[in-house]
Each structure stands twice: as structure tokens, then as C-alpha cells.
N, CA, C and O atoms as a printed pandas DataFrame, in Angstrom:
     atom_number atom_name residue_name chain_id  residue_number  x_coord  y_coord  z_coord
0              1         N          UNK        A               1   -4.107   10.132   12.239
1              2        CA          UNK        A               1   -2.866    9.285   12.477
2              3         C          UNK        A               1   -1.927    9.456   11.191
3              4         O          UNK        A               1   -2.466    9.531   10.087
4              5         N          UNK        A               2   -0.727    9.509   11.294
5              6        CA          UNK        A               2    0.337    9.672   10.325
6              7         C          UNK        A               2    0.856    8.031    9.968
7              8         O          UNK        A               2    1.152    7.247   10.870
8              9         N          UNK        A               3    0.904    7.712    8.672
9             10        CA          UNK        A               3    1.506    6.587    8.434
10            11         C          UNK        A               3    2.474    6.736    6.986
11            12         O          UNK        A               3    2.278    7.654    6.190
12            13         N          UNK        A               4    3.293    5.929    6.832
13            14        CA          UNK        A               4    4.019    6.070    5.488
14            15         C          UNK        A               4    3.876    4.871    4.752
15            16         O          UNK        A               4    4.117    3.757    5.216
16            17         N          UNK        A               5    3.387    5.158    3.324
17            18        CA          UNK        A               5    3.028    4.180    2.209
18            19         C          UNK        A               5    4.389    3.940    1.415
19            20         O          UNK        A               5    5.010    4.909    0.977
20            21         N          UNK        A               6    4.806    2.749    1.252
21            22        CA          UNK        A               6    6.053    2.294    0.594
22            23         C          UNK        A               6    5.345    1.809   -0.795
23            24         O          UNK        A               6    4.345    1.094   -0.729
24            25         N          UNK        A               7    5.856    2.194   -1.993
25            26        CA          UNK        A               7    5.475    1.690   -3.238
26            27         C          UNK        A               7    6.574    1.169   -3.959
27            28         O          UNK        A               7    7.655    1.755   -3.899
28            29         N          UNK        A               8    6.409   -0.052   -4.760
29            30        CA          UNK        A               8    7.402   -0.781   -5.526
30            31         C          UNK        A               8    6.910   -1.233   -6.850
31            32         O          UNK        A               8    5.710   -1.448   -7.016
32            33         N          UNK        A               9    7.764   -1.386   -7.786
33            34        CA          UNK        A               9    7.547   -1.810   -9.167
34            35         C          UNK        A               9    6.646   -0.964   -9.818
35            36         O          UNK        A               9    6.906    0.237   -9.887
36            37         N          UNK        A              10    5.574   -1.441  -10.330
37            38        CA          UNK        A              10    4.498   -0.910  -11.143
38            39         C          UNK        A              10    3.816    0.273  -10.344
39            40         O          UNK        A              10    3.476    1.320  -10.894
40            41         N          UNK        A              11    3.668    0.047   -9.178
41            42        CA          UNK        A              11    3.157    1.177   -8.281
42            43         C          UNK        A              11    3.923    2.492   -8.367
43            44         O          UNK        A              11    3.541    3.583   -8.791
44            45         N          UNK        A              12    5.201    2.089   -7.815
45            46        CA          UNK        A              12    6.170    3.312   -7.907
46            47         C          UNK        A              12    6.255    4.022   -9.216
47            48         O          UNK        A              12    6.378    5.247   -9.207
48            49         N          UNK        A              13    6.198    3.308  -10.437
49            50        CA          UNK        A              13    6.258    3.908  -11.685
50            51         C          UNK        A              13    5.158    4.698  -12.046
51            52         O          UNK        A              13    5.217    5.721  -12.728
52            53         N          UNK        A              14    3.916    4.072  -11.452
53            54        CA          UNK        A              14    2.680    4.731  -11.843
54            55         C          UNK        A              14    2.449    6.211  -10.994
55            56         O          UNK        A              14    2.122    7.260  -11.547
56            57         N          UNK        A              15    2.670    6.066   -9.681
57            58        CA          UNK        A              15    2.527    7.162   -8.649
58            59         C          UNK        A              15    3.866    8.236   -8.997
59            60         O          UNK        A              15    3.753    9.461   -8.954
60            61         N          UNK        A              16    5.014    7.580   -9.312
61            62        CA          UNK        A              16    6.091    8.644   -9.450
62            63         C          UNK        A              16    6.833    9.063   -8.268
63            64         O          UNK        A              16    7.520   10.081   -8.195
64            65         N          UNK        A              17    6.620    8.099   -7.234
65            66        CA          UNK        A              17    7.557    8.171   -6.159
66            67         C          UNK        A              17    7.475    6.839   -5.359
67            68         O          UNK        A              17    6.464    6.156   -5.527
68            69         N          UNK        A              18    8.453    6.398   -4.494
69            70        CA          UNK        A              18    8.388    5.164   -3.772
70            71         C          UNK        A              18    8.016    5.369   -2.301
71            72         O          UNK        A              18    8.077    4.428   -1.509
72            73         N          UNK        A              19    7.587    6.732   -1.893
73            74        CA          UNK        A              19    7.065    6.698   -0.487
74            75         C          UNK        A              19    6.111    7.973   -0.437
75            76         O          UNK        A              19    6.391    9.066   -0.931
76            77         N          UNK        A              20    5.079    7.690    0.161
77            78        CA          UNK        A              20    3.862    8.551    0.393
78            79         C          UNK        A              20    3.710    8.798    1.995
79            80         O          UNK        A              20    3.303    7.870    2.695
80            81         N          UNK        A              21    3.992    9.875    2.487
81            82        CA          UNK        A              21    3.676   10.177    3.750
82            83         C          UNK        A              21    2.054   10.518    3.911
83            84         O          UNK        A              21    1.717   11.483    3.225
84            85         N          UNK        A              22    1.121    9.985    4.592
85            86        CA          UNK        A              22   -0.258   10.262    4.537
86            87         C          UNK        A              22   -0.684   10.458    6.174
87            88         O          UNK        A              22   -0.104    9.981    7.149
88            89         N          UNK        A              23   -1.760   11.224    6.147
89            90        CA          UNK        A              23   -2.491   11.511    7.291
90            91         C          UNK        A              23   -3.764   10.637    6.957
91            92         O          UNK        A              23   -4.321   10.749    5.865
92            93         N          UNK        A              24   -4.231    9.714    7.983
93            94        CA          UNK        A              24   -5.345    9.079    7.953
94            95         C          UNK        A              24   -6.173    8.892    9.239
95            96         O          UNK        A              24   -5.690    9.162   10.338
96            97         N          UNK        A              25   -7.243    8.493    9.110
97            98        CA          UNK        A              25   -8.336    8.471   10.338
98            99         C          UNK        A              25   -7.762    7.080   10.983
99           100         O          UNK        A              25   -7.218    6.213   10.300
100          101         N          UNK        A              26   -7.957    6.995   12.353
101          102        CA          UNK        A              26   -7.705    5.877   13.144
102          103         C          UNK        A              26   -8.617    4.687   12.673
103          104         O          UNK        A              26   -9.703    4.873   12.123
104          105         N          UNK        A              27   -8.043    3.354   12.956
105          106        CA          UNK        A              27   -9.007    2.267   12.541
106          107         C          UNK        A              27   -8.762    1.790   11.021
107          108         O          UNK        A              27   -9.339    0.774   10.634
108          109         N          UNK        A              28   -7.899    2.520   10.136
109          110        CA          UNK        A              28   -7.794    2.165    8.826
110          111         C          UNK        A              28   -7.087    0.752    8.725
111          112         O          UNK        A              28   -6.197    0.386    9.493
112          113         N          UNK        A              29   -7.571    0.047    7.735
113          114        CA          UNK        A              29   -7.075   -1.355    7.387
114          115         C          UNK        A              29   -6.186   -1.104    6.257
115          116         O          UNK        A              29   -6.324   -0.099    5.560
116          117         N          UNK        A              30   -5.168   -2.083    6.020
117          118        CA          UNK        A              30   -4.188   -2.060    4.891
118          119         C          UNK        A              30   -4.934   -2.069    3.569
119          120         O          UNK        A              30   -4.526   -1.280    2.716
120          121         N          UNK        A              31   -5.911   -2.806    3.290
121          122        CA          UNK        A              31   -6.687   -2.760    2.068
122          123         C          UNK        A              31   -7.239   -1.264    1.800
123          124         O          UNK        A              31   -7.313   -0.885    0.631
124          125         N          UNK        A              32   -7.556   -0.566    2.655
125          126        CA          UNK        A              32   -8.109    0.652    2.386
126          127         C          UNK        A              32   -7.172    1.782    1.900
127          128         O          UNK        A              32   -7.595    2.783    1.321
128          129         N          UNK        A              33   -5.797    1.540    2.191
129          130        CA          UNK        A              33   -4.778    2.143    1.582
130          131         C          UNK        A              33   -4.788    1.905    0.125
131          132         O          UNK        A              33   -4.733    2.832   -0.682
132          133         N          UNK        A              34   -4.862    0.613   -0.223
133          134        CA          UNK        A              34   -5.046    0.202   -1.840
134          135         C          UNK        A              34   -5.987    0.874   -2.440
135          136         O          UNK        A              34   -5.830    1.509   -3.483
136          137         N          UNK        A              35   -7.347    0.735   -1.610
137          138        CA          UNK        A              35   -8.578    1.291   -2.426
138          139         C          UNK        A              35   -8.472    2.951   -2.484
139          140         O          UNK        A              35   -9.040    3.556   -3.394
140          141         N          UNK        A              36   -7.786    3.582   -1.561
141          142        CA          UNK        A              36   -7.615    4.894   -1.888
142          143         C          UNK        A              36   -6.747    5.337   -3.046
143          144         O          UNK        A              36   -7.040    6.219   -3.853
144          145         N          UNK        A              37   -5.647    4.616   -3.024
145          146        CA          UNK        A              37   -4.685    4.675   -4.143
146          147         C          UNK        A              37   -5.302    4.391   -5.358
147          148         O          UNK        A              37   -4.984    5.079   -6.327
148          149         N          UNK        A              38   -6.119    3.514   -5.484
149          150        CA          UNK        A              38   -6.945    3.078   -6.904
150          151         C          UNK        A              38   -7.828    4.323   -7.162
151          152         O          UNK        A              38   -8.027    4.672   -8.325
152          153         N          UNK        A              39   -8.335    4.966   -6.188
153          154        CA          UNK        A              39   -9.076    6.023   -6.330
154          155         C          UNK        A              39   -8.370    7.195   -7.291
155          156         O          UNK        A              39   -8.897    7.866   -8.178
156          157         N          UNK        A              40   -7.218    7.203   -6.882
157          158        CA          UNK        A              40   -6.470    8.376   -7.330
158          159         C          UNK        A              40   -5.649    7.791   -8.593
159          160         O          UNK        A              40   -5.230    8.665   -9.352
160          161         N          UNK        A              41   -5.369    6.540   -8.920
161          162        CA          UNK        A              41   -4.623    5.828   -9.971
162          163         C          UNK        A              41   -5.403    4.718  -10.287
163          164         O          UNK        A              41   -5.027    3.646   -9.811
164          165         N          UNK        A              42   -6.536    4.731  -11.073
165          166        CA          UNK        A              42   -7.533    3.573  -11.272
166          167         C          UNK        A              42   -6.692    2.500  -12.149
167          168         O          UNK        A              42   -7.094    1.339  -12.223
168          169         N          UNK        A              43   -5.564    2.904  -12.782
169          170        CA          UNK        A              43   -4.907    1.719  -13.545
170          171         C          UNK        A              43   -4.207    0.732  -12.545
171          172         O          UNK        A              43   -3.629   -0.282  -12.938
172          173         N          UNK        A              44   -4.302    1.114  -11.164
173          174        CA          UNK        A              44   -3.757    0.173  -10.179
174          175         C          UNK        A              44   -4.692   -0.988  -10.118
175          176         O          UNK        A              44   -4.247   -2.135  -10.098
176          177         N          UNK        A              45   -5.881   -0.753  -10.090
177          178        CA          UNK        A              45   -6.867   -1.750   -9.609
178          179         C          UNK        A              45   -6.628   -3.081  -10.118
179          180         O          UNK        A              45   -6.845   -3.993   -9.320
180          181         N          UNK        A              46   -6.227   -3.388  -11.277
181          182        CA          UNK        A              46   -6.199   -4.956  -11.718
182          183         C          UNK        A              46   -5.146   -5.444  -10.795
183          184         O          UNK        A              46   -5.248   -6.653  -10.585
184          185         N          UNK        A              47   -4.272   -4.923  -10.250
185          186        CA          UNK        A              47   -3.326   -5.471   -9.435
186          187         C          UNK        A              47   -3.724   -6.082   -8.020
187          188         O          UNK        A              47   -2.982   -6.855   -7.414
188          189         N          UNK        A              48   -4.924   -5.678   -7.567
189          190        CA          UNK        A              48   -5.623   -5.883   -6.387
190          191         C          UNK        A              48   -5.524   -7.432   -5.831
191          192         O          UNK        A              48   -5.009   -7.737   -4.755
192          193         N          UNK        A              49   -6.123   -8.364   -6.783
193          194        CA          UNK        A              49   -5.932   -9.736   -6.596
194          195         C          UNK        A              49   -4.709  -10.256   -6.201
195          196         O          UNK        A              49   -4.674  -11.286   -5.529
196          197         N          UNK        A              50   -3.604   -9.613   -6.569
197          198        CA          UNK        A              50   -2.167  -10.227   -6.642
198          199         C          UNK        A              50   -1.322   -9.492   -5.456
199          200         O          UNK        A              50   -0.226   -9.908   -5.082
200          201         N          UNK        A              51   -1.884   -8.498   -4.987
201          202        CA          UNK        A              51   -1.061   -7.484   -4.010
202          203         C          UNK        A              51   -0.804   -8.382   -2.750
203          204         O          UNK        A              51   -1.526   -9.301   -2.361
204          205         N          UNK        A              52    0.338   -7.949   -2.201
205          206        CA          UNK        A              52    0.785   -8.437   -0.762
206          207         C          UNK        A              52    0.960   -7.063   -0.220
207          208         O          UNK        A              52    1.316   -6.068   -0.851
208          209         N          UNK        A              53    0.589   -7.173    1.321
209          210        CA          UNK        A              53    0.754   -6.143    2.135
210          211         C          UNK        A              53    1.837   -6.511    3.224
211          212         O          UNK        A              53    1.827   -7.626    3.745
212          213         N          UNK        A              54    2.758   -5.564    3.552
213          214        CA          UNK        A              54    3.500   -5.533    4.652
214          215         C          UNK        A              54    3.397   -4.401    5.416
215          216         O          UNK        A              54    3.218   -3.298    4.900
216          217         N          UNK        A              55    3.510   -4.601    6.817
217          218        CA          UNK        A              55    3.467   -3.197    7.795
218          219         C          UNK        A              55    4.682   -3.515    8.695
219          220         O          UNK        A              55    4.740   -4.523    9.398
220          221         N          UNK        A              56    5.502   -2.717    8.629
221          222        CA          UNK        A              56    6.620   -2.786    9.564
222          223         C          UNK        A              56    7.439   -3.922    9.206
223          224         O          UNK        A              56    7.949   -4.620   10.083
224          225         N          UNK        A              57    7.618   -4.183    7.817
225          226        CA          UNK        A              57    8.436   -5.169    7.339
226          227         C          UNK        A              57    8.083   -6.587    7.564
227          228         O          UNK        A              57    8.918   -7.467    7.360
228          229         N          UNK        A              58    6.817   -6.867    7.998
229          230        CA          UNK        A              58    6.216   -8.183    8.243
230          231         C          UNK        A              58    4.959   -8.127    7.289
231          232         O          UNK        A              58    4.218   -7.145    7.253
232          233         N          UNK        A              59    4.788   -9.188    6.567
233          234        CA          UNK        A              59    3.513   -9.370    5.752
234          235         C          UNK        A              59    2.371   -9.582    6.694
235          236         O          UNK        A              59    2.436  -10.195    7.760
236          237         N          UNK        A              60    1.215   -8.948    6.130
237          238        CA          UNK        A              60    0.043   -8.834    6.931
238          239         C          UNK        A              60   -1.102   -9.352    5.993
239          240         O          UNK        A              60   -0.972   -9.447    4.772
240          241         N          UNK        A              61   -2.173   -9.659    6.652
241          242        CA          UNK        A              61   -3.472   -9.793    5.740
242          243         C          UNK        A              61   -4.130   -8.399    5.483
243          244         O          UNK        A              61   -4.011   -7.472    6.284
244          245         N          UNK        A              62   -4.882   -8.303    4.232
245          246        CA          UNK        A              62   -5.459   -7.159    3.921
246          247         C          UNK        A              62   -6.168   -6.401    5.003
247          248         O          UNK        A              62   -6.126   -5.173    5.075
248          249         N          UNK        A              63   -6.785   -7.125    5.797
249          250        CA          UNK        A              63   -7.677   -6.614    6.864
250          251         C          UNK        A              63   -6.960   -6.192    8.105
251          252         O          UNK        A              63   -7.580   -5.944    9.140
252          253         N          UNK        A              64   -5.664   -6.108    8.013
253          254        CA          UNK        A              64   -4.920   -5.833    9.365
254          255         C          UNK        A              64   -5.139   -4.399    9.649
255          256         O          UNK        A              64   -5.116   -3.652    8.671
256          257         N          UNK        A              65   -5.344   -3.894   10.793
257          258        CA          UNK        A              65   -5.598   -2.513   11.305
258          259         C          UNK        A              65   -4.243   -1.811   11.602
259          260         O          UNK        A              65   -3.351   -2.311   12.287
260          261         N          UNK        A              66   -4.198   -0.626   11.021
261          262        CA          UNK        A              66   -2.897    0.165   11.195
262          263         C          UNK        A              66   -3.181    1.072   12.257
263          264         O          UNK        A              66   -4.339    1.381   12.541
264          265         N          UNK        A              67   -2.048    1.575   12.940
265          266        CA          UNK        A              67   -1.845    2.440   13.949
266          267         C          UNK        A              67   -0.748    3.486   13.504
267          268         O          UNK        A              67   -0.015    3.349   12.525
268          269         N          UNK        A              68   -0.754    4.399   14.251
269          270        CA          UNK        A              68   -0.084    5.645   13.924
270          271         C          UNK        A              68    1.342    5.062   13.882
271          272         O          UNK        A              68    1.776    4.220   14.668
272          273         N          UNK        A              69    2.143    5.735   12.654
273          274        CA          UNK        A              69    3.684    5.644   12.731
274          275         C          UNK        A              69    3.902    4.333   11.858
275          276         O          UNK        A              69    5.025    4.116   11.403
276          277         N          UNK        A              70    2.899    3.491   11.624
277          278        CA          UNK        A              70    3.039    2.191   10.612
278          279         C          UNK        A              70    3.626    2.679    9.358
279          280         O          UNK        A              70    3.256    3.745    8.867
280          281         N          UNK        A              71    4.574    1.899    8.794
281          282        CA          UNK        A              71    4.926    1.819    7.482
282          283         C          UNK        A              71    4.485    0.768    6.636
283          284         O          UNK        A              71    4.950   -0.367    6.734
284          285         N          UNK        A              72    3.434    1.146    5.641
285          286        CA          UNK        A              72    2.756   -0.007    5.052
286          287         C          UNK        A              72    3.463   -0.018    3.470
287          288         O          UNK        A              72    3.757    0.948    2.765
288          289         N          UNK        A              73    3.578   -1.130    3.264
289          290        CA          UNK        A              73    4.280   -1.572    1.938
290          291         C          UNK        A              73    3.163   -2.206    1.007
291          292         O          UNK        A              73    2.458   -3.151    1.361
292          293         N          UNK        A              74    3.082   -1.549   -0.278
293          294        CA          UNK        A              74    2.031   -2.343   -1.213
294          295         C          UNK        A              74    2.894   -2.971   -2.364
295          296         O          UNK        A              74    3.490   -2.275   -3.186
296          297         N          UNK        A              75    2.915   -4.386   -2.356
297          298        CA          UNK        A              75    3.897   -5.162   -2.981
298          299         C          UNK        A              75    3.265   -5.742   -4.101
299          300         O          UNK        A              75    2.518   -6.660   -3.765
300          301         N          UNK        A              76    3.308   -5.498   -5.488
301          302        CA          UNK        A              76    2.695   -6.238   -6.513
302          303         C          UNK        A              76    3.570   -7.452   -6.755
303          304         O          UNK        A              76    4.613   -7.611   -6.120
304          305         N          UNK        A              77    3.156   -8.293   -7.657
305          306        CA          UNK        A              77    3.984   -9.623   -7.979
306          307         C          UNK        A              77    5.227   -8.988   -8.679
307          308         O          UNK        A              77    5.238   -7.964   -9.362
308          309         N          UNK        A              78    6.288   -9.820   -8.363
309          310        CA          UNK        A              78    7.612   -9.610   -8.882
310          311         C          UNK        A              78    8.025  -10.768   -9.693
311          312         O          UNK        A              78    7.789  -11.892   -9.251
312          313         N          UNK        A              79    8.669  -10.612  -10.932
313          314        CA          UNK        A              79    9.343  -11.800  -11.412
314          315         C          UNK        A              79   10.674  -11.226  -11.979
315          316         O          UNK        A              79   10.961  -10.050  -12.203
316          317         N          UNK        A              80   11.377  -12.299  -12.147
317          318        CA          UNK        A              80   12.682  -12.122  -12.530
318          319         C          UNK        A              80   13.517  -13.362  -12.861
319          320         O          UNK        A              80   13.017  -14.484  -12.941
320          321         N          UNK        A              81   14.674  -13.128  -13.030
321          322        CA          UNK        A              81   15.440  -14.410  -13.303
322          323         C          UNK        A              81   16.859  -14.303  -13.238
323          324         O          UNK        A              81   17.563  -15.291  -13.446
């Protein structure tokens, strides 16, 4: 199945892009996208406990099952003033 992964803040800076079109197996969970990304970029792993997931512009739990065409956003903590 095809999904789109959206990256923000430190994730975008580390990977070098804000969008990753990906081909995945059926039944993939949102957390598995992060786990795969950490396999490619281990320096992202410490963000795991603070990471939020959104699918198609709605926050979801890490265990959320993805379907073809989903847009998955990995959202690290953001601060500002």
C-alpha cells in the first residue's frame, strides 16, 4: 500500500525533506513508521516518548492501523514563544 509520511521540525531537518512517499505492507501501524525511520536515522529514536502521530489531519494513538492513501504526520514536541 502507498502512504505519505510528513515530517516536521527536527525530523525534517534530520531526514532532509518534509515528505516521504512510501510503499508499505498492509496492516502497518503508525508506530511502525517511526520505528522504520529510526532504523534509517537512529538519532531520531530519543524523540519516541514525546512523539505525536496524526493520520489525515487527526491525532491518533501509536497503534493506529494505516490504510492505503493515508497521510501520516510524525510530530515531535514544538516550543516557541
